C-alpha positions in Angstrom: -53.7 -49.6 15.8 -51.6 -52.6 16.8 -52.7 -54.8 19.6 -49.4 -54.2 21.4 -49.9 -50.5 21.3 -53.4 -50.8 22.7 -52.3 -53.2 25.4 -49.8 -50.5 26.5 -52.7 -48.4 27.7 -54.5 -51.2 29.5 -56.6 -52.6 26.6 -56.1 -55.5 24.3 -57.8 -57.2 21.3 -58.1 -61.0 21.0 -55.6 -62.3 18.4 -57.7 -65.4 17.2 -60.5 -63.7 15.4 -61.5 -63.6 11.8 -59.8 -60.7 9.9 -63.1 -58.8 9.6 -64.1 -59.3 13.2 -60.7 -58.5 14.4 -60.7 -55.3 12.3 -64.1 -54.2 13.8 -62.9 -55.0 17.3 -59.7 -53.2 16.7 -61.5 -50.1 15.6 -63.7 -50.3 18.7 -60.7 -50.6 20.9 -59.0 -47.7 19.2 -62.1 -45.6 19.7 -62.2 -46.5 23.4 -58.5 -45.5 23.6 -59.2 -42.1 22.0 -62.2 -41.5 24.3 -60.2 -42.5 27.3 -57.3 -40.2 26.4 -59.7 -37.3 25.8 -61.4 -38.0 29.2 -58.0 -38.2 30.9 -56.9 -34.9 29.2 -60.1 -33.2 30.5 -59.8 -34.7 34.0 -56.1 -33.8 34.3 -56.5 -30.1 33.3 -54.6 -28.5 36.1 -52.9 -25.3 36.9 -50.9 -26.5 39.9 -47.6 -25.3 38.7 -49.1 -21.9 37.7 -50.7 -21.6 41.1 -47.4 -22.2 42.8 -45.5 -19.8 40.6 -48.1 -17.1 40.8 -48.2 -17.3 44.6 -44.4 -16.8 44.6 -44.8 -13.9 42.0 -47.1 -12.0 44.3 -44.3 -11.7 46.9 -42.0 -10.3 44.2 -44.1 -8.0 42.0 -47.2 -5.9 42.7 -50.1 -8.2 42.2 -47.7 -10.9 40.9 -47.6 -9.3 37.4 -45.9 -6.7 35.3 -49.1 -5.6 33.6 -52.5 -5.6 35.5 -54.9 -7.5 33.2 -52.6 -10.5 33.4 -53.7 -11.1 37.0 -57.2 -12.3 35.9 -58.9 -10.2 38.5 -61.9 -9.5 36.3 -62.4 -13.1 35.3 -61.4 -14.8 38.5 -59.6 -18.0 38.9 -55.9 -18.8 38.4 -53.8 -16.9 35.8 -51.8 -19.2 33.6 -48.1 -18.8 33.3 -47.0 -19.3 29.7 -44.1 -21.6 28.9 -43.9 -21.4 25.1 -45.8 -20.4 21.9 -45.7 -21.5 18.3 -47.9 -20.5 15.4 -51.5 -20.1 16.7 -50.9 -22.1 19.9 -49.5 -21.7 23.3 -48.5 -23.9 26.2 -48.5 -23.1 30.0 -46.0 -24.4 32.5 -48.5 -27.2 33.5 -48.4 -28.5 29.9 -51.9 -27.4 28.9 -52.2 -26.4 25.2 -54.4 -23.5 24.0 -55.5 -21.9 20.8 -54.3 -18.4 21.3 -56.4 -15.3 20.4 -54.4 -12.8 22.3 -51.2 -13.0 20.2 -49.1 -11.0 22.7 -51.9 -8.4 22.4 -51.5 -8.0 18.7 -48.0 -8.3 17.4 -48.1 -12.0 16.5 -50.0 -11.3 13.3 -48.0 -13.9 11.3 -48.0 -16.4 14.1 -45.9 -16.9 17.2 -42.2 -17.8 16.9 -42.2 -17.7 13.1 -39.3 -19.7 11.7 -38.1 -17.0 9.3 -38.2 -14.3 11.9 -36.4 -16.5 14.4 -33.7 -17.3 11.9 -33.2 -13.6 11.1 -33.1 -12.8 14.8 -30.5 -15.5 15.4 -28.2 -13.9 12.7 -28.7 -10.4 14.1 -27.9 -11.6 17.7 -24.5 -12.7 16.5 -23.7 -9.0 16.0 -25.1 -8.0 19.4 -28.4 -7.3 21.1 -28.2 -3.6 21.7 -26.0 -0.8 20.3 -27.4 2.4 21.8 -26.2 4.0 18.5 -27.6 4.3 15.0 -27.7 1.1 12.9 -28.7 0.5 9.3 -31.7 -1.6 10.3 -33.4 1.5 11.5 -33.3 3.0 8.0 -34.8 -0.2 6.5 -37.8 -0.4 8.9 -38.3 3.4 8.7 -38.5 3.3 4.9 -41.0 0.4 5.1 -43.2 2.3 7.6 -43.1 5.6 5.7 -44.0 3.9 2.4 -46.9 2.0 4.0 -48.7 4.5 6.3 -50.3 7.5 4.4 -49.7 10.1 7.1 -46.1 9.4 7.9 -43.3 11.3 6.2 -40.8 10.9 9.1 -40.8 8.5 12.0 -39.3 8.2 15.4 -38.9 4.7 17.0 -39.4 4.2 20.7 -39.9 1.2 22.9 -43.6 0.9 23.6 -47.1 2.1 22.6 -47.3 4.2 25.8 -44.0 5.9 25.0 -45.2 6.6 21.5 -48.4 8.3 22.8 -46.4 10.3 25.3 -44.1 11.5 22.7 -46.8 12.4 20.2 -48.7 14.4 22.8 -45.6 16.4 23.7 -45.0 17.0 20.0 -48.5 18.2 19.4 -48.2 20.6 22.3 -44.9 21.9 21.0 -46.1 22.3 17.5 -49.3 24.1 18.3 -48.3 26.0 21.4 -51.5 24.7 23.1 -52.0 22.4 26.1 -55.5 20.7 25.9 -56.3 17.5 24.1 -59.5 15.6 23.4 -59.6 11.9 23.8 -62.6 9.6 23.5 -64.3 7.8 26.3 -63.3 4.2 26.8 -60.1 4.5 24.7 -56.8 3.4 26.1 -53.6 5.2 24.9 -51.1 3.9 27.4 -50.7 4.6 31.1 -49.4 8.2 30.9 -51.4 10.5 33.2 -53.0 12.5 30.4 -54.6 9.5 28.9 -56.1 7.8 31.9 -59.3 9.9 32.0 -62.2 7.7 31.3 -59.8 5.1 29.9 -60.7 1.6 28.7 -58.7 -1.6 28.4 -57.1 -2.6 31.7 -58.4 0.5 33.5 -62.0 -0.4 32.7 -61.3 -4.1 33.3 -60.2 -3.5 36.9 -62.8 -0.7 37.6 -60.1 1.7 38.7 -60.7 5.4 39.5 -60.5 7.7 36.6 -57.2 9.1 37.9 -55.0 9.1 41.0 -54.7 12.1 43.3 -51.1 12.7 42.1 -52.2 13.1 38.5 -55.2 15.4 38.8 -53.3 18.5 37.4 -52.3 16.5 34.3 -56.0 15.6 33.7 -57.2 19.2 33.7 -55.9 19.5 30.1 -57.5 16.3 29.0 -61.1 16.7 27.6 -63.2 13.6 26.9 -65.9 13.0 24.5 -68.2 10.0 23.6 -68.1 8.9 19.9 -70.3 11.8 18.8 -69.2 14.5 16.3 -71.6 17.0 17.9 -70.0 16.6 21.3 -66.5 17.0 20.0 -67.5 20.1 18.1 -69.0 21.6 21.3 -65.7 20.9 23.2 -63.8 22.9 20.5 -66.3 25.8 20.8 -66.0 25.8 24.6 -62.2 25.7 24.5 -61.4 28.0 21.5 -57.7 28.2 20.7 -56.7 25.9 23.6 -56.9 22.4 22.0 -53.7 21.1 20.5 -55.0 17.8 19.3 -57.6 15.1 19.1 -56.3 11.5 19.6 -58.3 9.1 17.4 -61.7 9.7 16.0 -63.3 10.7 12.6 -63.1 14.5 13.2 -60.7 15.5 10.4 -62.9 18.5 9.4 -63.3 19.9 12.9 -59.6 19.8 13.7 -58.7 21.6 10.5 -61.3 24.3 11.3 -59.8 24.9 14.7 -56.1 24.6 13.8 -55.7 21.5 15.9 -53.9 18.2 15.0 -55.6 14.9 14.4 -53.7 12.0 15.9 -54.5 8.3 15.1 -53.4 5.9 17.8 -52.6 2.9 15.6 -50.6 0.9 18.1 -53.1 -1.9 17.7 -54.6 -1.2 14.3 -51.4 -0.3 12.4 -50.6 -3.0 9.8 -53.5 -5.1 11.2 -56.7 -3.5 9.7 -54.7 -3.1 6.5 -51.1 -2.8 5.5 -51.5 1.0 5.8 -53.5 0.7 9.0 -56.9 2.2 10.0 -56.2 5.4 8.1 -55.8 3.5 4.8 -58.8 1.3 5.6 -61.1 4.3 6.3 -59.3 6.7 3.9 -58.7 9.4 6.6 -55.2 11.0 6.8 -54.3 12.2 10.3 -51.5 14.7 11.1 -49.7 12.3 13.4 -49.8 8.6 14.1 -48.6 6.2 16.8 -47.6 2.7 16.0 -46.4 -0.4 17.9 -47.0 -4.1 18.3 -46.6 -5.4 14.8 -43.7 -3.2 13.7 -41.6 -5.0 16.4 -42.7 -8.5 15.4 -43.2 -9.4 19.1 -40.3 -7.5 20.5 -40.7 -4.2 22.5 -41.2 -1.3 20.1 -43.3 1.7 19.4 -43.1 4.6 17.0 -44.7 8.0 16.2 -44.6 9.8 12.9 -46.4 12.3 10.7 -45.9 15.3 8.4 -42.3 16.3 8.0 -42.8 19.9 9.2 -44.3 18.6 12.5 -41.7 15.8 13.0 -38.8 18.2 12.5 -39.8 19.7 15.8 -38.4 16.6 17.5 -34.8 16.8 18.9 -32.1 16.9 17.6 -33.8 18.6 14.6 -36.0 20.8 16.8 -36.7 21.8 20.4 -39.1 19.1 21.5 -36.9 16.6 23.4 -37.5 12.9 23.5 -35.0 10.1 23.8 -34.6 6.4 24.5 -31.4 4.3 25.0 -32.9 1.2 23.5 -34.9 2.9 20.7 -34.1 1.4 17.3 -32.9 -1.8 19.0 -31.5 -4.1 16.2 -33.5 -7.1 17.3 -36.8 -5.2 17.3 -35.9 -3.7 13.9 -35.1 -7.1 12.5 -38.3 -8.7 13.7 -40.3 -5.8 12.4 -38.7 -5.9 9.0 -39.4 -9.6 8.4 -42.9 -9.4 9.8 -43.8 -6.5 7.4 -42.3 -8.4 4.5 -44.7 -11.3 5.2 -47.7 -9.0 5.4 -46.9 -7.6 1.9 -47.7 -11.0 0.4 -50.9 -11.2 -1.7 -54.0 -12.5 0.1 -52.8 -11.7 3.6 -55.7 -9.4 4.8 -58.3 -11.4 2.8 -57.3 -14.5 4.8 -57.4 -12.6 8.1 -60.8 -11.3 7.3 -62.1 -14.7 6.3 -61.1 -16.6 9.4 -62.0 -13.8 11.8 -65.4 -13.5 10.3 -66.0 -17.2 10.6 -64.9 -17.1 14.2 -67.2 -14.2 15.2 -70.2 -15.5 13.2 -69.7 -18.9 14.8 -69.5 -17.5 18.3 -72.6 -15.2 17.8 -74.6 -18.1 16.3 -73.6 -20.5 19.1 -74.4 -17.9 21.8 -77.8 -17.1 20.3 -78.7 -20.8 19.9 -77.9 -21.3 23.6 -80.2 -18.4 24.5 -77.6 -15.8 25.5 -77.6 -12.0 24.8 -74.5 -11.6 22.8 -73.0 -9.4 20.1 -69.7 -9.2 18.2 -67.9 -7.6 15.4 -64.6 -7.8 13.5 -62.3 -6.1 11.0 -59.7 -8.2 9.3 -57.4 -9.5 12.1 -59.2 -7.9 15.1 -62.5 -8.8 16.8 -64.5 -8.2 19.9 -67.7 -9.6 21.5 -69.9 -8.7 24.4 -72.5 -10.4 26.5 -75.2 -7.9 25.6 -77.7 -7.8 22.7 -76.0 -4.7 21.4 -75.2 -3.1 19.1 -72.1 -1.8 20.8 -71.1 1.5 19.4 -69.2 3.2 22.3 -68.0 2.7 25.8 -71.4 3.2 27.4 -72.8 0.4 25.2 -69.9 -1.8 26.1 -70.5 -1.3 29.8 -73.9 -2.9 29.5 -72.3 -6.3 29.0 -72.8 -9.0 31.6 -69.2 -9.2 32.9 -70.0 -11.9 35.4 -71.2 -14.2 32.6 -68.2 -13.3 30.5 -66.0 -14.4 33.4 -67.7 -17.8 33.6 -67.4 -18.1 29.8 -63.7 -17.2 29.9 -62.9 -19.8 32.5 -64.8 -22.4 30.6 -63.0 -21.7 27.4 -59.7 -21.8 29.2 -60.5 -25.4 30.3 -61.5 -26.2 26.7 -58.1 -25.1 25.5 -58.9 -21.6 24.1 -57.0 -18.6 25.4 -58.9 -15.3 25.0 -58.1 -11.9 26.5 -58.9 -12.0 30.2 -61.2 -9.0 30.0 -64.6 -8.1 28.5 -63.1 -4.8 27.4 -60.1 -6.0 25.4 -59.8 -6.8 21.7 -59.0 -10.3 20.3 -56.6 -11.1 17.5 -56.2 -13.7 14.8 -53.1 -14.5 12.8 -52.0 -16.0 9.6 -51.1 -19.1 11.6 -54.7 -19.7 12.6 -56.3 -22.5 10.6 -59.8 -23.5 9.7 -59.4 -26.3 12.2 -58.5 -23.8 15.0 -61.7 -21.9 14.2 -63.9 -25.0 14.2 -62.4 -26.2 17.5 -63.0 -22.8 19.0 -66.6 -22.6 18.0 -67.2 -26.2 19.1 -65.7 -25.4 22.5 -67.9 -22.3 22.8 -71.0 -24.3 22.0 -70.1 -26.6 25.0 -69.4 -23.7 27.3 -72.5 -21.7 26.4 -74.6 -24.6 27.5 -73.1 -24.4 31.0 -73.6 -20.7 31.6 
């Protein structure tokens, strides 16, 4: 480092020294500069601009957000307002940089703001941002989804995971002529009334009531079960001929026995656990599947699909009506097409499994070394961890976690430049853009934070 450059930050090296001595002194000066800059960075971590913006937002939107978990209520402290993202990193409006393990809650599987995807979007935008009419891009993405996902012979694109789950439930009821469904405790399938009974994700995070007064009638037809085959079977026996579907769960045999449909909600797992989703990974073929996140490459999208005979119940082919003005949006289709193309490249899921495994093993090891009760798990590009010895098999196990300690850990990691989901009950995500250095820095940050808890 040149003496002039060092002088610029308030330090200088004598010019009349022997070459060896000057070199040693220069290295010491450079080291001091780096340490000083690191200290300054740590000292100047601030969320002043985020605080001001969030205070204003609370006067404009309920709770200051457009999705509840973003408000940081379960972890405390000040939510950050994001300014930009690229690859595996994000920056807030105060200029703080973070390694991001939320990835827009899953879709950024090839990394944020991928150059190839951005270039394709730029070309598509020249033709317009919304048609409200059929476009060829819908055919292309539909063919890719159908060829990838074992259960899907026909697909309907919508605009969100919630919309996909609402549509698939209406379809299951129309096809079977039955009203009741079974969902599993702690699972989140969007914010439709029928799915909010004993829901996880944001509902569990905020500790909200199982349903509101206005939605009690809808919940009469939603039956819940822990992750136990015997319990699911008893529900079928107690409600013979009334259950139209089970959403998620390894109950293929039971649904066939009772003439019900098996639905896999793969809004998060689709194209993330494997290219064919969880159903390919676990070799279980459901009747219907919901998708989202990744198939829009970061743009708002969702989909549901399944066997042709069932899907042909959907209007205009059949009597089950469901529509959406922005469904099949050309920008979302373009981003999805180019994201899926990247995921087809050899070694994709092996790499995701490698870095995610290193991350979780490192976190578990660091936590145990610091004397904390901690457990974690992962599958390819998804992971989760809990402040409890575990193992965590279901929602009841997850609720044993020390959420107060998680909140302290979360805020500590944020100051260390690591952005995790602001909830003990949410999944984390890695991407192809995450590097070995990202993983090492994250584990090192966790080691420092664990010592403070």
